[in-house]
N, CA, C, O and the ligand as a Tripos MOL2 file, in Angstrom:
@<TRIPOS>MOLECULE
protein
  209   207    53     0     0
PROTEIN
NO_CHARGES

@<TRIPOS>ATOM
      1 N           3.0960   12.7190   -9.6470 N.3       1 MET1
      2 CA          2.4890   11.4970  -10.1940 C.3       1 MET1
      3 C           1.7960   11.8290  -11.5180 C.2       1 MET1
      4 O           1.0600   12.8120  -11.6070 O.2       1 MET1
      5 N           2.0240   11.0460  -12.4970 N.am      2 SER2
      6 CA          1.3490   11.2290  -13.7740 C.3       2 SER2
      7 C           0.0510   10.4300  -13.7830 C.2       2 SER2
      8 O          -0.2170    9.6140  -12.9020 O.2       2 SER2
      9 N          -0.7260   10.6950  -14.7960 N.am      3 ASN3
     10 CA         -1.9620    9.9220  -14.8990 C.3       3 ASN3
     11 C          -1.6410    8.4500  -15.1550 C.2       3 ASN3
     12 O          -0.7370    8.1060  -15.9170 O.2       3 ASN3
     13 N          -2.4120    7.6050  -14.4920 N.am      4 GLU4
     14 CA         -2.1810    6.1740  -14.6450 C.3       4 GLU4
     15 C          -3.4860    5.5150  -15.0550 C.2       4 GLU4
     16 O          -4.5590    6.0000  -14.6940 O.2       4 GLU4
     17 N          -3.4200    4.4460  -15.7840 N.am      5 PRO5
     18 CA         -4.6410    3.7330  -16.1440 C.3       5 PRO5
     19 C          -5.3220    3.1890  -14.8930 C.2       5 PRO5
     20 O          -4.6790    2.9270  -13.8760 O.2       5 PRO5
     21 N          -6.6080    3.0290  -14.9920 N.am      6 ALA6
     22 CA         -7.3500    2.5080  -13.8590 C.3       6 ALA6
     23 C          -6.8100    1.1370  -13.4670 C.2       6 ALA6
     24 O          -6.6360    0.2500  -14.3020 O.2       6 ALA6
     25 N          -6.5560    0.9970  -12.1930 N.am      7 ALA7
     26 CA         -6.0330   -0.2740  -11.7000 C.3       7 ALA7
     27 C          -6.8000   -0.6470  -10.4410 C.2       7 ALA7
     28 O          -7.2860    0.2310   -9.7280 O.2       7 ALA7
     29 N          -6.9130   -1.9160  -10.1650 N.am      8 PRO8
     30 CA         -7.5970   -2.3140   -8.9380 C.3       8 PRO8
     31 C          -6.8750   -1.7660   -7.7230 C.2       8 PRO8
     32 O          -5.6450   -1.7800   -7.6580 O.2       8 PRO8
     33 N          -7.6440   -1.2860   -6.7660 N.am      9 ALA9
     34 CA         -7.0560   -0.7120   -5.5620 C.3       9 ALA9
     35 C          -6.6210   -1.8350   -4.6360 C.2       9 ALA9
     36 O          -7.3290   -2.2180   -3.7050 O.2       9 ALA9
     37 N          -5.4540   -2.3370   -4.9190 N.am     10 ARG10
     38 CA         -4.8940   -3.3840   -4.0700 C.3      10 ARG10
     39 C          -3.6060   -2.8840   -3.4440 C.2      10 ARG10
     40 O          -2.9450   -1.9950   -3.9800 O.2      10 ARG10
     41 N          -3.2620   -3.4540   -2.3230 N.am     11 CYS11
     42 CA         -1.9930   -3.1130   -1.6950 C.3      11 CYS11
     43 C          -0.8590   -3.7690   -2.4800 C.2      11 CYS11
     44 O          -0.8210   -4.9880   -2.6470 O.2      11 CYS11
     45 N           0.0500   -2.9450   -2.9520 N.am     12 TRP12
     46 CA          1.1660   -3.4870   -3.7470 C.3      12 TRP12
     47 C           2.4690   -3.5030   -2.9590 C.2      12 TRP12
     48 O           3.5620   -3.4040   -3.5170 O.2      12 TRP12
     49 N           2.3190   -3.6280   -1.6700 N.am     13 HIS13
     50 CA          3.5220   -3.7770   -0.8570 C.3      13 HIS13
     51 C           4.1730   -5.1230   -1.1510 C.2      13 HIS13
     52 O           3.4930   -6.1490   -1.1560 O.2      13 HIS13
     53 N           5.4760   -5.1320   -1.3950 N.am     14 TRP14
     54 CA          6.1850   -6.3840   -1.6530 C.3      14 TRP14
     55 C           6.5590   -7.0350   -0.3290 C.2      14 TRP14
     56 O           7.3070   -6.4770    0.4730 O.2      14 TRP14
     57 N           6.0230   -8.2160   -0.1260 N.am     15 ASP15
     58 CA          6.3350   -8.9760    1.0750 C.3      15 ASP15
     59 C           7.5230   -9.8820    0.7570 C.2      15 ASP15
     60 O           7.3590  -10.9700    0.2050 O.2      15 ASP15
     61 N           8.7000   -9.4220    1.1090 N.am     16 GLY16
     62 CA          9.9070  -10.1730    0.7770 C.3      16 GLY16
     63 C           9.9670  -11.5150    1.4750 C.2      16 GLY16
     64 O          10.5350  -12.4710    0.9470 O.2      16 GLY16
     65 N           9.3790  -11.5930    2.6670 N.am     17 THR17
     66 CA          9.3950  -12.8490    3.4080 C.3      17 THR17
     67 C           8.5620  -13.9110    2.7070 C.2      17 THR17
     68 O           8.9580  -15.0720    2.5990 O.2      17 THR17
     69 N           7.3910  -13.4800    2.2310 N.am     18 ALA18
     70 CA          6.4970  -14.4150    1.5580 C.3      18 ALA18
     71 C           6.8320  -14.5430    0.0690 C.2      18 ALA18
     72 O           6.3920  -15.4840   -0.5920 O.2      18 ALA18
     73 N           7.6030  -13.6020   -0.4480 N.am     19 GLY19
     74 CA          7.9730  -13.6440   -1.8550 C.3      19 GLY19
     75 C           6.8240  -13.3020   -2.7780 C.2      19 GLY19
     76 O           6.7380  -13.8070   -3.8980 O.2      19 GLY19
     77 N           5.9300  -12.4300   -2.2940 N.am     20 ARG20
     78 CA          4.7940  -12.0380   -3.1330 C.3      20 ARG20
     79 C           4.3020  -10.6670   -2.6790 C.2      20 ARG20
     80 O           4.7120  -10.1480   -1.6410 O.2      20 ARG20
     81 N           3.4080  -10.0980   -3.4920 N.am     21 TYR21
     82 CA          2.7860   -8.8450   -3.1000 C.3      21 TYR21
     83 C           1.6860   -9.1240   -2.0920 C.2      21 TYR21
     84 O           1.0960  -10.2050   -2.0630 O.2      21 TYR21
     85 N           1.4250   -8.1150   -1.2620 N.am     22 CYS22
     86 CA          0.3630   -8.2430   -0.2550 C.3      22 CYS22
     87 C          -0.9930   -8.4170   -0.9510 C.2      22 CYS22
     88 O          -1.7230   -9.3680   -0.6710 O.2      22 CYS22
     89 N          -1.3170   -7.5030   -1.8500 N.am     23 ARG23
     90 CA         -2.5350   -7.5410   -2.6600 C.3      23 ARG23
     91 C          -3.8180   -7.5370   -1.8420 C.2      23 ARG23
     92 O          -4.8490   -8.0320   -2.2970 O.2      23 ARG23
     93 N          -3.7600   -6.9870   -0.6480 N.am     24 ALA24
     94 CA         -4.9730   -6.8750    0.1550 C.3      24 ALA24
     95 C          -5.9340   -5.8790   -0.4950 C.2      24 ALA24
     96 O          -5.5190   -4.9410   -1.1750 O.2      24 ALA24
     97 N          -7.2100   -6.1060   -0.2720 N.am     25 LEU25
     98 CA         -8.2250   -5.2220   -0.8430 C.3      25 LEU25
     99 C          -8.9100   -4.3630    0.2210 C.2      25 LEU25
    100 O          -9.4290   -3.2880   -0.0800 O.2      25 LEU25
    101 N          -8.9080   -4.8390    1.4500 N.am     26 ASP26
    102 CA         -9.6510   -4.1510    2.5010 C.3      26 ASP26
    103 C          -8.9310   -2.9130    3.0040 C.2      26 ASP26
    104 O          -7.7600   -2.9740    3.3780 O.2      26 ASP26
    105 N          -9.6300   -1.8030    3.0100 N.am     27 GLY27
    106 CA         -9.0940   -0.5770    3.5940 C.3      27 GLY27
    107 C          -7.9490    0.0340    2.8170 C.2      27 GLY27
    108 O          -7.1800    0.8270    3.3600 O.2      27 GLY27
    109 N          -7.8290   -0.3270    1.5510 N.am     28 VAL28
    110 CA         -6.7170    0.1900    0.7510 C.3      28 VAL28
    111 C          -6.9210    1.6600    0.4240 C.2      28 VAL28
    112 O          -8.0060    2.0730    0.0150 O.2      28 VAL28
    113 N          -5.8760    2.4390    0.6070 N.am     29 ARG29
    114 CA         -5.8860    3.8570    0.2580 C.3      29 ARG29
    115 C          -4.6730    4.1530   -0.6020 C.2      29 ARG29
    116 O          -3.6950    3.4060   -0.6160 O.2      29 ARG29
    117 N          -4.7620    5.2620   -1.3170 N.am     30 ARG30
    118 CA         -3.6430    5.6140   -2.1780 C.3      30 ARG30
    119 C          -2.6780    6.5570   -1.4620 C.2      30 ARG30
    120 O          -3.0880    7.5610   -0.8780 O.2      30 ARG30
    121 N          -1.4180    6.2220   -1.5160 N.am     31 TYR31
    122 CA         -0.3600    7.0370   -0.9320 C.3      31 TYR31
    123 C           0.6070    7.4440   -2.0320 C.2      31 TYR31
    124 O           0.4640    7.0460   -3.1880 O.2      31 TYR31
    125 N           1.6030    8.2520   -1.6440 N.am     32 LEU32
    126 CA          2.5880    8.6980   -2.6340 C.3      32 LEU32
    127 C           3.2650    7.5110   -3.3000 C.2      32 LEU32
    128 O           3.6310    7.5710   -4.4730 O.2      32 LEU32
    129 N           3.4250    6.4520   -2.5550 N.am     33 THR33
    130 CA          4.1320    5.2810   -3.0760 C.3      33 THR33
    131 C           3.2000    4.2990   -3.7600 C.2      33 THR33
    132 O           3.6430    3.2760   -4.2820 O.2      33 THR33
    133 N           1.8870    4.6120   -3.7580 N.am     34 GLY34
    134 CA          0.9320    3.7190   -4.4000 C.3      34 GLY34
    135 C          -0.1150    3.2470   -3.4150 C.2      34 GLY34
    136 O          -0.2120    3.7680   -2.3040 O.2      34 GLY34
    137 N          -0.8990    2.2590   -3.8190 N.am     35 TYR35
    138 CA         -1.9430    1.7520   -2.9400 C.3      35 TYR35
    139 C          -1.3390    0.9090   -1.8350 C.2      35 TYR35
    140 O          -0.4450    0.0890   -2.0490 O.2      35 TYR35
    141 N          -1.8710    1.1490   -0.6340 N.am     36 ARG36
    142 CA         -1.3890    0.3830    0.5080 C.3      36 ARG36
    143 C          -2.5480    0.0490    1.4380 C.2      36 ARG36
    144 O          -3.4380    0.8720    1.6530 O.2      36 ARG36
    145 N          -2.5310   -1.1680    1.9900 N.am     37 CYS37
    146 CA         -3.5070   -1.5340    3.0040 C.3      37 CYS37
    147 C          -3.0550   -0.9270    4.3410 C.2      37 CYS37
    148 O          -1.9250   -0.4520    4.4550 O.2      37 CYS37
    149 N          -3.9300   -0.9430    5.3440 N.am     38 PRO38
    150 CA         -3.5890   -0.3080    6.6170 C.3      38 PRO38
    151 C          -2.2950   -0.8460    7.2450 C.2      38 PRO38
    152 O          -1.6210   -0.1260    7.9810 O.2      38 PRO38
    153 N          -1.9520   -2.0890    6.9620 N.am     39 LEU39
    154 CA         -0.7390   -2.6600    7.5520 C.3      39 LEU39
    155 C           0.5290   -2.1630    6.8700 C.2      39 LEU39
    156 O           1.6150   -2.2200    7.4480 O.2      39 LEU39
    157 N           0.3900   -1.6820    5.6530 N.am     40 HIS40
    158 CA          1.5830   -1.3820    4.8540 C.3      40 HIS40
    159 C           1.6660    0.0590    4.3910 C.2      40 HIS40
    160 O           2.3020    0.3500    3.3780 O.2      40 HIS40
    161 N           1.0360    0.9560    5.1180 N.am     41 THR41
    162 CA          1.1840    2.3690    4.7650 C.3      41 THR41
    163 C           2.6240    2.7930    5.0360 C.2      41 THR41
    164 O           3.3240    2.1520    5.8200 O.2      41 THR41
    165 N           3.0650    3.8630    4.3950 N.am     42 PRO42
    166 CA          4.4400    4.3440    4.6480 C.3      42 PRO42
    167 C           4.6870    4.5620    6.1350 C.2      42 PRO42
    168 O           5.7590    4.2360    6.6450 O.2      42 PRO42
    169 N           3.7030    5.1080    6.8220 N.am     43 ALA43
    170 CA          3.8710    5.3670    8.2480 C.3      43 ALA43
    171 C           3.9750    4.0640    9.0330 C.2      43 ALA43
    172 O           4.8020    3.9370    9.9360 O.2      43 ALA43
    173 N           3.1320    3.1020    8.6810 N.am     44 ALA44
    174 CA          3.1410    1.8250    9.3870 C.3      44 ALA44
    175 C           4.4810    1.1160    9.1970 C.2      44 ALA44
    176 O           5.0250    0.5410   10.1400 O.2      44 ALA44
    177 N           5.0030    1.1580    7.9880 N.am     45 LEU45
    178 CA          6.2720    0.4920    7.7200 C.3      45 LEU45
    179 C           7.4250    1.1760    8.4400 C.2      45 LEU45
    180 O           8.4380    0.5540    8.7590 O.2      45 LEU45
    181 N           7.2460    2.4810    8.6890 N.am     46 ALA46
    182 CA          8.2920    3.2220    9.3920 C.3      46 ALA46
    183 C           8.1120    3.1370   10.9060 C.2      46 ALA46
    184 O           8.9190    3.6750   11.6640 O.2      46 ALA46
    185 N           7.0540    2.4610   11.3410 N.am     47 GLY47
    186 CA          6.8190    2.3080   12.7590 C.3      47 GLY47
    187 C           6.2400    3.5390   13.4100 C.2      47 GLY47
    188 O           6.3440    3.7350   14.6210 O.2      47 GLY47
    189 N           5.6230    4.3740   12.5740 N.am     48 ARG48
    190 CA          5.0230    5.6020   13.0980 C.3      48 ARG48
    191 C           3.5010    5.5210   13.0120 C.2      48 ARG48
    192 O           2.9580    4.7640   12.2070 O.2      48 ARG48
    193 N           2.8120    6.3110   13.8500 N.am     49 PRO49
    194 CA          1.3490    6.3550   13.7620 C.3      49 PRO49
    195 C           0.9130    6.9670   12.4360 C.2      49 PRO49
    196 O           1.6220    7.7720   11.8320 O.2      49 PRO49
    197 N          -0.2580    6.5630   12.0130 N.am     50 GLU50
    198 CA         -0.7810    7.0380   10.7330 C.3      50 GLU50
    199 C          -1.0640    8.5330   10.7840 C.2      50 GLU50
    200 O          -1.5740    9.0440   11.7810 O.2      50 GLU50
    201 N          -0.7320    9.2240    9.7120 N.am     51 VAL51
    202 CA         -1.0250   10.6570    9.6060 C.3      51 VAL51
    203 C          -2.3950   10.8050    8.9550 C.2      51 VAL51
    204 O          -2.6380   10.2370    7.8900 O.2      51 VAL51
    205 N          -3.2740   11.5480    9.5710 N.am     52 PRO52
    206 CA         -4.6230   11.7070    9.0120 C.3      52 PRO52
    207 C          -4.6010   12.3190    7.6150 C.2      52 PRO52
    208 O          -5.6550   12.5160    7.0100 O.2      52 PRO52
    209 ZN         -0.5810   -4.7340    2.4840 Zn       53 ZN53
@<TRIPOS>BOND
     1     1     2 1
     2     2     3 1
     3     3     4 2
     4     3     5 am
     5     5     6 1
     6     6     7 1
     7     7     8 2
     8     7     9 am
     9     9    10 1
    10    10    11 1
    11    11    12 2
    12    11    13 am
    13    13    14 1
    14    14    15 1
    15    15    16 2
    16    15    17 am
    17    17    18 1
    18    18    19 1
    19    19    20 2
    20    19    21 am
    21    21    22 1
    22    22    23 1
    23    23    24 2
    24    23    25 am
    25    25    26 1
    26    26    27 1
    27    27    28 2
    28    27    29 am
    29    29    30 1
    30    30    31 1
    31    31    32 2
    32    31    33 am
    33    33    34 1
    34    34    35 1
    35    35    36 2
    36    35    37 am
    37    37    38 1
    38    38    39 1
    39    39    40 2
    40    39    41 am
    41    41    42 1
    42    42    43 1
    43    43    44 2
    44    43    45 am
    45    45    46 1
    46    46    47 1
    47    47    48 2
    48    47    49 am
    49    49    50 1
    50    50    51 1
    51    51    52 2
    52    51    53 am
    53    53    54 1
    54    54    55 1
    55    55    56 2
    56    55    57 am
    57    57    58 1
    58    58    59 1
    59    59    60 2
    60    59    61 am
    61    61    62 1
    62    62    63 1
    63    63    64 2
    64    63    65 am
    65    65    66 1
    66    66    67 1
    67    67    68 2
    68    67    69 am
    69    69    70 1
    70    70    71 1
    71    71    72 2
    72    71    73 am
    73    73    74 1
    74    74    75 1
    75    75    76 2
    76    75    77 am
    77    77    78 1
    78    78    79 1
    79    79    80 2
    80    79    81 am
    81    81    82 1
    82    82    83 1
    83    83    84 2
    84    83    85 am
    85    85    86 1
    86    86    87 1
    87    87    88 2
    88    87    89 am
    89    89    90 1
    90    90    91 1
    91    91    92 2
    92    91    93 am
    93    93    94 1
    94    94    95 1
    95    95    96 2
    96    95    97 am
    97    97    98 1
    98    98    99 1
    99    99   100 2
   100    99   101 am
   101   101   102 1
   102   102   103 1
   103   103   104 2
   104   103   105 am
   105   105   106 1
   106   106   107 1
   107   107   108 2
   108   107   109 am
   109   109   110 1
   110   110   111 1
   111   111   112 2
   112   111   113 am
   113   113   114 1
   114   114   115 1
   115   115   116 2
   116   115   117 am
   117   117   118 1
   118   118   119 1
   119   119   120 2
   120   119   121 am
   121   121   122 1
   122   122   123 1
   123   123   124 2
   124   123   125 am
   125   125   126 1
   126   126   127 1
   127   127   128 2
   128   127   129 am
   129   129   130 1
   130   130   131 1
   131   131   132 2
   132   131   133 am
   133   133   134 1
   134   134   135 1
   135   135   136 2
   136   135   137 am
   137   137   138 1
   138   138   139 1
   139   139   140 2
   140   139   141 am
   141   141   142 1
   142   142   143 1
   143   143   144 2
   144   143   145 am
   145   145   146 1
   146   146   147 1
   147   147   148 2
   148   147   149 am
   149   149   150 1
   150   150   151 1
   151   151   152 2
   152   151   153 am
   153   153   154 1
   154   154   155 1
   155   155   156 2
   156   155   157 am
   157   157   158 1
   158   158   159 1
   159   159   160 2
   160   159   161 am
   161   161   162 1
   162   162   163 1
   163   163   164 2
   164   163   165 am
   165   165   166 1
   166   166   167 1
   167   167   168 2
   168   167   169 am
   169   169   170 1
   170   170   171 1
   171   171   172 2
   172   171   173 am
   173   173   174 1
   174   174   175 1
   175   175   176 2
   176   175   177 am
   177   177   178 1
   178   178   179 1
   179   179   180 2
   180   179   181 am
   181   181   182 1
   182   182   183 1
   183   183   184 2
   184   183   185 am
   185   185   186 1
   186   186   187 1
   187   187   188 2
   188   187   189 am
   189   189   190 1
   190   190   191 1
   191   191   192 2
   192   191   193 am
   193   193   194 1
   194   194   195 1
   195   195   196 2
   196   195   197 am
   197   197   198 1
   198   198   199 1
   199   199   200 2
   200   199   201 am
   201   201   202 1
   202   202   203 1
   203   203   204 2
   204   203   205 am
   205   205   206 1
   206   206   207 1
   207   207   208 2
@<TRIPOS>SUBSTRUCTURE
     1 MET1         2 RESIDUE 1 A MET
     2 SER2         6 RESIDUE 1 A SER
     3 ASN3        10 RESIDUE 1 A ASN
     4 GLU4        14 RESIDUE 1 A GLU
     5 PRO5        18 RESIDUE 1 A PRO
     6 ALA6        22 RESIDUE 1 A ALA
     7 ALA7        26 RESIDUE 1 A ALA
     8 PRO8        30 RESIDUE 1 A PRO
     9 ALA9        34 RESIDUE 1 A ALA
    10 ARG10       38 RESIDUE 1 A ARG
    11 CYS11       42 RESIDUE 1 A CYS
    12 TRP12       46 RESIDUE 1 A TRP
    13 HIS13       50 RESIDUE 1 A HIS
    14 TRP14       54 RESIDUE 1 A TRP
    15 ASP15       58 RESIDUE 1 A ASP
    16 GLY16       62 RESIDUE 1 A GLY
    17 THR17       66 RESIDUE 1 A THR
    18 ALA18       70 RESIDUE 1 A ALA
    19 GLY19       74 RESIDUE 1 A GLY
    20 ARG20       78 RESIDUE 1 A ARG
    21 TYR21       82 RESIDUE 1 A TYR
    22 CYS22       86 RESIDUE 1 A CYS
    23 ARG23       90 RESIDUE 1 A ARG
    24 ALA24       94 RESIDUE 1 A ALA
    25 LEU25       98 RESIDUE 1 A LEU
    26 ASP26      102 RESIDUE 1 A ASP
    27 GLY27      106 RESIDUE 1 A GLY
    28 VAL28      110 RESIDUE 1 A VAL
    29 ARG29      114 RESIDUE 1 A ARG
    30 ARG30      118 RESIDUE 1 A ARG
    31 TYR31      122 RESIDUE 1 A TYR
    32 LEU32      126 RESIDUE 1 A LEU
    33 THR33      130 RESIDUE 1 A THR
    34 GLY34      134 RESIDUE 1 A GLY
    35 TYR35      138 RESIDUE 1 A TYR
    36 ARG36      142 RESIDUE 1 A ARG
    37 CYS37      146 RESIDUE 1 A CYS
    38 PRO38      150 RESIDUE 1 A PRO
    39 LEU39      154 RESIDUE 1 A LEU
    40 HIS40      158 RESIDUE 1 A HIS
    41 THR41      162 RESIDUE 1 A THR
    42 PRO42      166 RESIDUE 1 A PRO
    43 ALA43      170 RESIDUE 1 A ALA
    44 ALA44      174 RESIDUE 1 A ALA
    45 LEU45      178 RESIDUE 1 A LEU
    46 ALA46      182 RESIDUE 1 A ALA
    47 GLY47      186 RESIDUE 1 A GLY
    48 ARG48      190 RESIDUE 1 A ARG
    49 PRO49      194 RESIDUE 1 A PRO
    50 GLU50      198 RESIDUE 1 A GLU
    51 VAL51      202 RESIDUE 1 A VAL
    52 PRO52      206 RESIDUE 1 A PRO
    53 ZN53       209 GROUP 0 **** ****
């Protein structure tokens, strides 16, 4: 990952059903794929338990 400009820590998971980004603010953490809320972490999307 290269340096990125400061951005709001929002979940940028694309919700294809709703046709918009999740953009949740609560509990957002940064993952390899970017910021994700607890519902949309890579592990959650893969149906696996969260890795500490
Ligand atoms: Zn989300």
